[in-house]
C-alpha positions in Angstrom: -8.4 17.6 -9.5 -10.9 15.1 -10.8 -11.1 14.8 -14.6 -14.0 12.8 -16.1 -12.8 11.0 -19.2 -14.3 8.5 -21.6 -10.9 6.9 -22.4 -11.0 3.1 -22.4 -8.2 0.8 -21.4 -6.5 -1.3 -24.1 -8.1 -4.6 -24.7 -4.9 -6.6 -24.5 -2.0 -6.6 -22.0 1.1 -5.4 -23.8 4.3 -4.1 -22.1 5.4 -0.7 -23.5 9.1 -1.9 -23.1 8.6 -4.9 -25.4 6.4 -3.0 -27.9 9.1 -0.4 -28.3 12.3 -2.5 -28.5 13.7 -5.0 -31.0 15.0 -8.2 -29.5 16.8 -10.6 -31.8 15.7 -14.2 -31.9 18.0 -16.9 -30.7 18.1 -20.6 -31.4 17.1 -23.4 -29.1 19.7 -25.7 -27.7 19.6 -29.0 -29.7 22.7 -30.8 -28.4 24.8 -31.2 -25.3 27.6 -28.7 -24.7 30.3 -27.6 -22.3 30.9 -24.1 -21.0 32.5 -22.1 -18.2 29.4 -20.5 -16.6 25.9 -21.7 -17.4 23.3 -19.0 -16.7 19.6 -19.9 -16.6 17.4 -16.8 -17.0 17.5 -14.1 -19.7 16.5 -11.1 -17.6 18.5 -8.3 -16.0 20.4 -10.6 -13.7 21.4 -13.2 -16.3 22.3 -10.7 -19.0 24.2 -8.3 -16.7 26.2 -11.3 -15.2 26.9 -12.6 -18.7 28.2 -9.2 -19.7 30.5 -8.8 -16.7 31.9 -12.3 -17.0 32.4 -12.0 -20.8 34.5 -8.9 -20.2 36.8 -11.2 -18.2 37.1 -13.6 -21.1 35.1 -16.3 -19.3 33.1 -18.6 -21.6 29.4 -18.1 -20.7 26.3 -19.8 -22.0 22.9 -18.1 -21.3 19.6 -20.0 -21.7 15.9 -19.0 -21.1 12.7 -21.1 -21.2 11.0 -18.4 -23.2 12.2 -15.7 -25.7 14.9 -13.5 -24.2 13.6 -10.6 -22.1 10.0 -11.7 -22.2 9.7 -12.3 -18.4 9.6 -10.0 -15.4 12.3 -7.7 -16.6 10.3 -6.9 -19.7 7.3 -5.9 -17.6 9.0 -3.8 -14.9 8.4 -0.1 -14.1 12.2 0.3 -14.6 13.1 2.6 -11.7 16.9 2.6 -11.0 16.7 3.4 -7.3 17.9 2.4 -3.9 14.6 3.6 -2.4 12.8 0.3 -2.0 9.8 1.4 0.0 10.0 1.4 3.8 13.0 -0.9 4.1 16.0 0.8 5.8 14.6 1.2 9.3 13.5 -2.4 9.1 16.9 -3.5 8.0 18.5 -1.8 10.9 16.1 -3.4 13.3 16.5 -6.9 12.0 20.1 -7.0 10.6 21.9 -4.1 12.3 23.3 -0.8 11.0 26.4 -2.4 9.3 24.3 -4.7 7.2 21.8 -1.9 6.4 24.7 0.2 5.1 25.8 -2.8 3.0 22.3 -3.1 1.5 22.3 0.5 0.4 25.9 0.3 -0.8 25.0 -2.7 -3.0 22.0 -0.9 -4.5 23.9 2.4 -5.1 26.7 0.5 -6.7 24.2 -1.1 -9.0 22.8 2.3 -9.9 26.3 3.5 -10.7 27.1 0.3 -12.7 24.0 0.8 -14.9 25.0 4.4 -15.6 28.6 3.5 -16.3 27.6 0.8 -18.7 25.3 3.2 -20.6 28.1 5.8 -20.8 30.9 3.3 -21.8 28.8 1.6 -24.5 27.0 4.8 -25.5 23.6 3.1 -25.1 20.6 5.1 -26.2 18.0 3.9 -23.6 16.2 7.1 -22.5 18.3 7.3 -19.3 17.8 10.3 -17.1 18.3 11.3 -13.5 15.3 11.8 -11.3 14.7 12.1 -7.5 12.7 9.4 -5.9 9.8 10.2 -3.5 8.3 7.9 -0.9 5.1 9.5 0.2 1.9 9.0 2.3 -1.5 10.6 2.4 -2.4 9.0 5.8 -1.7 10.6 9.2 -0.9 7.1 10.6 2.0 6.6 8.2 3.8 9.9 8.7 5.7 8.5 11.7 6.9 5.6 9.6 8.3 8.1 7.0 10.0 10.0 9.8 11.6 6.8 11.2 12.8 5.9 7.7 14.3 9.4 7.4 16.2 8.7 10.6 17.4 5.4 9.1 18.6 7.3 6.0 20.6 9.7 8.2 22.3 6.9 10.1 23.2 5.1 6.8 24.3 8.4 5.2 21.7 8.6 2.4 21.3 12.0 0.9 17.6 12.8 1.5 15.0 15.3 2.6 11.6 15.3 4.3 9.2 17.5 2.4 5.5 18.4 2.1 5.9 19.8 -1.4 6.8 17.7 -4.4 6.8 18.5 -8.2 3.8 16.1 -8.7 0.7 17.5 -7.2 -1.3 14.6 -5.8 -2.8 14.2 -2.4 0.1 13.6 0.1 0.8 14.7 3.7 4.5 13.9 3.7 7.2 12.7 1.4 10.8 11.3 1.8 13.0 12.4 -1.1 16.0 10.3 -2.2 18.1 12.3 -4.5 19.9 11.5 -7.8 18.2 8.3 -8.7 17.3 7.4 -12.3 15.0 6.0 -15.0 15.6 4.2 -18.3 14.2 1.9 -21.0 15.3 -1.5 -19.6 15.1 -3.5 -22.8 17.0 -1.0 -24.9 19.7 -1.1 -22.3 19.8 -4.9 -21.9 19.6 -5.7 -25.6 22.8 -3.6 -26.0 24.5 -5.4 -23.1 23.5 -8.7 -24.8 24.9 -7.7 -28.2 28.2 -6.6 -26.5 28.4 -9.9 -24.6 27.9 -11.9 -27.7 30.8 -10.0 -29.3 32.8 -11.0 -26.3 32.0 -14.7 -26.8 28.6 -15.3 -25.1 26.4 -18.0 -26.5 22.6 -17.6 -26.1 19.8 -20.1 -26.4 16.1 -19.3 -25.9 13.0 -21.5 -25.7 15.3 -23.9 -23.8 13.8 -25.1 -20.6 16.1 -26.1 -17.7 14.5 -28.7 -15.5 17.3 -30.1 -13.2 20.9 -30.0 -12.3 23.1 -33.2 -12.4 25.3 -32.5 -9.4 29.0 -32.9 -9.6 31.2 -30.9 -7.2 33.7 -29.9 -10.0 31.5 -29.8 -13.1 27.7 -29.9 -12.6 25.4 -30.1 -15.6 22.2 -28.2 -16.4 19.6 -30.8 -17.7 17.1 -29.4 -20.3 13.5 -30.5 -20.9 14.7 -32.1 -24.2 17.4 -34.1 -22.4 20.4 -32.1 -23.4 23.2 -31.4 -20.9 25.2 -28.2 -20.4 28.3 -29.1 -18.4 29.6 -26.1 -16.4 32.2 -25.0 -14.0 29.5 -22.8 -12.4 25.8 -22.7 -12.7 23.7 -19.6 -12.0 19.9 -19.9 -11.4 18.6 -16.5 -12.4 15.2 -17.7 -13.6 12.9 -15.5 -11.5 11.8 -18.5 -9.4 14.8 -20.9 -9.1 14.3 -23.8 -11.6 16.4 -26.0 -9.3 15.1 -26.3 -5.7 16.8 -29.4 -4.3 16.3 -29.3 -0.5 16.2 -25.5 -0.5 12.4 -25.2 -0.3 12.2 -21.7 -1.9 8.5 -22.1 -2.3 8.2 -22.0 1.5 10.5 -19.1 1.9 9.1 -16.7 -0.7 5.7 -15.6 -1.9 4.6 -14.3 -5.3 2.8 -11.0 -5.8 1.4 -9.4 -8.9 1.3 -5.7 -9.7 -0.3 -3.7 -12.6 0.8 -0.8 -14.8 -1.2 1.7 -16.9 0.6 3.8 -19.5 -1.2 7.0 -20.4 -0.7 10.3 -22.2 -1.8 13.4 -20.3 -2.9 16.8 -21.3 -0.4 18.2 -18.9 3.4 18.1 -18.9 5.0 15.6 -16.5 6.6 17.7 -13.7 9.5 15.3 -12.9 10.4 12.8 -10.2 9.3 9.3 -9.5 6.8 8.4 -6.7 5.5 5.5 -4.7 3.3 5.6 -1.6 4.1 3.8 1.7 0.6 2.5 2.4 -1.7 0.1 0.6 -3.0 0.0 -2.0 0.2 0.9 -3.8 0.3 3.8 -6.1 3.5 4.5 -8.1 4.0 7.2 -10.8 6.9 7.8 -13.2 7.3 8.8 -16.8 9.1 7.8 -20.0 9.2 9.2 -23.5 7.1 7.9 -26.4 6.9 9.5 -29.9 8.4 12.7 -28.4 5.8 13.0 -25.7 5.6 12.1 -22.0 4.1 8.7 -21.3 3.0 8.4 -17.7 3.3 5.0 -16.0 0.8 4.5 -13.1 1.3 1.3 -11.3 0.4 -0.6 -8.1 -2.4 -2.8 -6.8 -0.1 -5.4 -5.3 -1.7 -8.7 -4.3 -0.7 -12.3 -3.9 -0.8 -14.2 -7.1 -4.0 -16.1 -7.7 -5.8 -14.5 -4.8 -8.3 -11.6 -4.3 -10.7 -10.0 -6.7 -10.8 -10.5 -10.5 -7.6 -9.2 -12.0 -9.2 -6.7 -14.4 -10.6 -4.9 -11.4 -7.0 -4.0 -10.4 -6.6 -2.2 -13.8 -9.9 -0.4 -13.1 -8.7 0.7 -9.7 -5.6 2.2 -11.2 -7.7 3.9 -13.9 -9.9 5.5 -11.2 -6.9 6.8 -9.4 -5.5 8.2 -12.6 -8.7 9.8 -13.7 -9.1 11.4 -10.3 -5.7 13.0 -10.2 -4.5 13.6 -13.7 -5.7 15.1 -17.0 -5.8 11.9 -19.1 -5.7 12.2 -22.9 -5.5 8.5 -23.7 -4.6 5.1 -22.2 -2.1 3.5 -24.5 -0.7 0.4 -22.8 -1.5 -1.8 -19.8 0.4 -4.8 -18.4 1.2 -6.6 -15.2 4.2 -8.3 -13.6 5.0 -10.8 -10.9 7.8 -10.8 -8.4 8.9 -12.8 -5.4 9.4 -11.5 -1.8 11.6 -13.3 0.7 10.5 -13.7 4.3 12.8 -10.9 5.5 12.5 -8.8 2.3 16.2 -9.2 1.4 16.9 -11.2 -1.9 18.6 -14.5 -1.9 21.9 -14.1 -3.8 24.9 -16.4 -3.6 25.7 -20.0 -3.2 22.6 -22.1 -3.1 24.1 -24.3 -0.4 27.5 -24.6 1.2 27.8 -28.1 -0.1 27.5 -26.9 -3.7 29.6 -23.7 -3.9 29.5 -23.7 -7.7 25.7 -23.6 -8.0 24.6 -20.0 -7.4 21.2 -18.4 -7.2 19.6 -15.0 -7.4 15.9 -14.4 -6.6 13.4 -12.6 -4.4 13.8 -9.0 -5.6 10.5 -7.7 -4.2 9.6 -5.6 -7.3 12.9 -3.7 -7.2 14.6 -5.8 -9.9 16.6 -3.1 -11.7 19.0 -2.4 -8.8 18.6 -5.8 -7.1 19.2 -7.7 -10.3 22.2 -5.6 -11.2 23.6 -5.9 -7.6 23.1 -9.7 -7.9 25.1 -9.7 -11.2 27.9 -7.8 -9.4 27.9 -10.2 -6.5 27.8 -13.4 -8.6 30.6 -12.2 -10.8 32.7 -11.5 -7.7 32.0 -14.9 -6.2 33.1 -16.6 -9.5 36.1 -14.4 -10.2 37.3 -13.6 -6.7 35.7 -16.5 -4.7 34.3 -13.9 -2.3 31.9 -10.9 -1.9 31.5 -8.5 1.0 27.7 -9.0 0.7 27.8 -12.8 1.2 26.4 -12.8 4.8 23.6 -10.3 4.1 22.2 -11.9 0.9 23.1 -15.6 1.8 20.4 -17.8 0.4 20.7 -20.2 3.3 20.3 -17.5 6.0 17.5 -17.7 8.6 16.8 -14.6 10.8 14.7 -15.5 13.8 13.0 -12.0 13.6 11.0 -11.7 11.4 11.5 -15.0 9.5 9.8 -17.4 11.9 6.5 -15.4 12.0 6.5 -14.7 8.3 7.3 -18.4 7.5 4.3 -19.6 9.5 2.0 -16.9 8.0 3.1 -17.6 4.4 2.8 -21.3 4.6 -0.5 -21.2 6.6 -1.9 -19.0 3.8 -0.7 -21.5 1.2 -2.3 -24.4 3.1 -5.6 -22.5 3.5 -5.8 -21.9 -0.3 -5.0 -25.5 -1.0 -7.9 -26.7 1.1 -10.2 -24.0 -0.3 -9.4 -25.1 -3.8 -10.1 -28.7 -3.1 -13.5 -27.8 -1.6 -14.4 -25.4 -4.4 -18.1 -25.5 -5.2 -18.1 -25.2 -9.0 -21.8 -24.5 -8.9 -20.9 -20.9 -8.1 -19.1 -20.5 -11.4 -20.5 -19.5 -14.8 -22.2 -22.3 -16.6 -20.2 -23.5 -19.7 -23.2 -23.0 -22.0 -23.3 -19.3 -20.9 -19.7 -18.7 -21.8 -19.1 -15.7 -24.0 -16.1 -15.2 -26.2 -13.0 -14.3 -24.1 -14.5 -15.7 -20.9 -13.5 -18.6 -18.6 -15.1 -20.7 -15.9 -14.4 -23.7 -13.7 -16.5 -26.9 -14.0 -16.1 -30.6 -13.2 -15.5 -33.2 -15.8 -15.8 -36.8 -14.6 -15.8 -35.4 -11.1 -12.5 -33.6 -11.6 -12.1 -29.8 -11.4 -11.4 -28.3 -14.9 -10.8 -24.8 -16.3 -12.6 -23.8 -19.5 -11.7 -20.8 -21.6 -13.4 -19.7 -24.8 -11.2 -17.4 -27.0 -12.4 -14.6 -29.2 -12.9 -17.1 -32.1 -15.1 -19.2 -29.8 -12.5 -22.0 -29.6 -12.6 -23.9 -26.4 -9.5 -24.7 -24.3 -9.8 -27.0 -21.2 -7.2 -27.8 -18.6 -7.1 -29.7 -15.4 -6.9 -27.0 -12.8 -4.6 -28.9 -10.4 -1.2 -27.1 -10.3 1.7 -29.4 -11.3 3.9 -28.0 -8.5 2.2 -29.2 -5.2 -1.4 -29.9 -6.4 -3.1 -26.6 -5.4 -6.0 -25.5 -7.6 -5.4 -22.6 -10.0 -7.7 -19.7 -10.5 -8.6 -17.7 -13.6 -6.8 -14.4 -14.1 -9.1 -12.3 -16.3 -6.6 -9.5 -16.7 -3.9 -11.7 -18.2 -6.0 -14.6 -19.5 -4.0 -17.1 -17.4 -4.5 -19.7 -14.7 -2.7 -18.6 -11.5 -1.9 -20.7 -8.4 -2.8 -19.0 -5.1 -0.5 -21.2 -3.1 3.0 -20.6 -4.5 2.5 -18.3 -7.5 2.9 -20.6 -10.5 1.1 -19.3 -13.6 -0.1 -21.1 -16.7 -1.4 -19.8 -20.1 -5.0 -20.7 -21.0 -3.6 -23.6 -23.0 -1.8 -24.8 -19.9 1.8 -23.9 -20.6 4.0 -22.7 -17.7 4.4 -18.9 -17.5 6.0 -18.6 -14.0 7.4 -21.2 -11.6 7.9 -22.9 -9.3 5.9 -25.3 -11.5 8.0 -26.7 -14.4 5.3 -28.9 -16.0 2.2 -27.7 -17.9 -1.3 -28.2 -16.8 -2.9 -31.4 -18.2 -5.0 -30.8 -21.3 -8.6 -32.1 -21.5 -10.3 -32.9 -24.8 -13.1 -30.4 -25.4 -15.2 -33.2 -26.8 -15.6 -34.5 -23.3 -18.0 -31.5 -22.7 -20.4 -32.8 -25.4 
C-alpha cells in the first residue's frame, strides 16, 4: 500500500534512546590511579562487564573518551536476538557445526542474561518478547533462507519457515526465530551502571585512552592527559580498539554505517521484528513513546566515507516507509557505525598470547546487544576463571583460511584504492567556497593542500586539513551527520575536527579561516 505523505524528516540527527533517557554526568580523570580491572569504553560491553565483575567484589574502573553511552550503543536498533542475518549456514561451512552451536549458545545466553538482569534489578526498560523474522522479497534469495533454516535445524534453533508474517510488507519467504526480545538499551544500561557504582565501580568520562604501558603483571592505561591507570587486567571495549600494537585491527575489520528513522503510524504495529536478507537492508521494529507505537525503520548499510551523500540514505528509508506504511509523522532520525571482522565473528578475548591480561572486544557487525553482552560474559569468565568455552571461536588472533584470505585482500585493496583516489581528488568538482550556503560543506585547496570547509547555520566557517590522522587517507563530508568520514578505515571526525570514531586517536588539523581571505 503506497501512502503519499508530506511529512518531513527531522533537521537534526538525534537518537531516540538518548533523547528519552537520563544519563548522569561523571568526572574526568585528573590523576593517576590503581585498580583491579580497567575498562576502556562505556557502551554495552564495558558497562555489562563492569556490572558482572563488581558483583564479584572486583575493583573496576571504567573510562570513556566521550560522555557515557554516547557512542554506538546509544544509536543501536536494540534488538536482543541471536538471529544475526544469514550467519549460521556460513558458520557451519567455515567453522564446523560444533563452533556454530557455540556461537548460538553464546548469543542465547546473552539474551537470557539481559532478561535475568532486568528481572533481578526490576529495571523498567520497555522490555518485551518478540519473534524475529529474516525475510526476502527476491526469488534468488529464497534458497539462501532455506539453507539457513537447515542450519537452524542442525543447531537446534526453534524456528519456522513461513510466507505469512504479522507485518504486511512485500516478502516471498521469511525465517522466524521465536522468543527473541526488544528493550530500551539506555534505560537498561543506566540501571546496570547505577548498581555497579553501588558495588564499588568508579566511572570517568571525557577521558581519552591513547596507549598501554605494557607490564606482564600490572599494565597501565595511558590517557591523553598523561595520567596512568595501573591495572591487573585491561579491557579494550572502545568500539575500535584504542590499543592496536602489532594486532592490525584496521586491516582485519571494516566499518559500515547504517541509518534509522523513527516514525508514528496511523496503524497499530502488528508485532515482531524484521530484517531482510538482501541489499539494501530494510529492518523494522517498534518501541513505545508517549503511550504510542514508535516504528523504527533502519538499513542502508554502506562502508563509512564511501558512496552517495549520506542524506540520500535517509531519503531512501523514507521512500520505503512511505510506500509500505501509513506514516503520521517522522519524529527522529539517526545513524550508527559498527565494525565487521573478516569472517563475521567478533574478536573477543586476549589481544595476544604474550599479553594475557590485555583483553579486547570488537567487531559486532551491528548485532551489539547480544554480541556485546556475550563479550561481557566471556571477558568476566576469562578474568575470574582464567578460561572460557568460547575462547577458540572468538579468539582475536585467529585466522581462518576460508574466507579470511579473500576478504583480507578485498578489504585492504579497497582501502588502498580510496587512499589513492583521495590523493588525486580534483577539488574543482566541489562547490566553490563563495557559493557555500549555511549548513553546507565543500573541499578546496589551501596553499596546495586539501582542506574541508563547513559553514554552520550561523554562517561561521570551520576549516580542517582533510588528511586522516590514522594512515593519511583523505576524509569525505558526511552530510547526514555533519562529519568528516574516512573511506579507508572508518575514522570519523566532527566538523571541528575532533575524533568521533577510531581507529584515529588524534583530531584533524585546524586551519585558520583567515587563510581563505
